[in-house]
N, C-alpha and C positions, 0 to 999 in steps of 0.2 A: 227941480232937478232930481232925477231918480238916483236911488242908492246904488252905488257901484262898489263891488267888492274889490279890494286891493289885493294884489298878488302877494302872498307870504313867501319870502325867500329865507332860507336858512343860511347860516354862516358855514356850516359843515354838514355834509351828507355821509351816512355810513356806507360801507361797501355793499350791503344788502339793498339799500335804497337806490344806489347808482346802477346796480345790476338789474334791478327791477325796471328802472327808467329806460334802460337800453335793451331790455329783454335779452340779456346775455348771462352766461355763467360768470361767477366771480373769478374763476381761474383765468378767463380771458382778460379781465381787467388787470389782474396781477401781471400777466404776461405783457400786455401793453405798457405797464408801468415800467417794466424792465427794458423794453425795446425803445420807447420814445422818451427823449430827455425833457420834453416840454410837460410831461405828466409827472407831477411831484405831489402826491397826497401826503398829508400829515399823518404821522404815526404817534400813538400814545405809548406809554410804558409797556403795555401788554402786546403791542405790535398791531393793534387794530388800525386800519386805514380810514381816514376821514378826508373826503374830497371837498374842496372849495368850489364855489360857483365858477371860478376861472378854470379849474381842473374839468368841470363838466363841459365847459365850452371847448376846451382842448380835446376832450373825448369825442364831442360832436364832430369836430374837424377830422379827427382820425377815422371815425367811422364813416363820414362822408367820403374821404379819399379811398378808403379800402373797399367798403361795400358798394357805394353808389358809382364812383368813378373807376373802380376796378384796379387800383394801384396795388402793387405787391408791397410787402413790408418795407423792403429796402427802398423802393420807388417812393413810397409815402414819406419815409425818413429824409430822403434827399430833397423832396419837394418842400417839405416843412423847413428844412435848413435854409433853402433859397427864397421862399416865398411866404414866410410866416405872417408878416404884417398884412399882405394882401389876402391871404387866406382867412385871417381873422376878420378883416373888413367884409369879405364876402359872406362869411358865416353870420355876421350881425345883420347884413342885408337880407339873407335868407330867413333869419328868425323874425324880422320885422314884416316881411312879406307873408309868412305863415300866420302871423298874428292878425294881419289885415284880412287874410282870406278866411280865418275862422270867424272874425267879426262879421264879414259880409255874408257868410253862410248862415250865421245866426240871424242876422236881419232878414234874409230871404225866407228862413223858416218861420219867422213870426208873421210874415205877410199872408 
């Protein structure tokens, strides 16, 4: 059985790490925090924001609605209020499909 690296996940991600993940400015993350109720990063005494993996998933949903599907900010807010559970399920399906795709591409490249 070959050695397989396990994915290391952190409990909290800093604002800079999250901004780099999504390739956006930190100001956009602060703006989305004010606009969307589902986004609640933890803050320490200095005011630094720390995002949980759940916050990261919520950000993926927000970016998908706004950037990919073309929703306005108000439209995305309304959609999330009505369809949050369905949207989270869809996002988890998308993540698993992307994982399968990357695995299959890796297998293809090794052939």
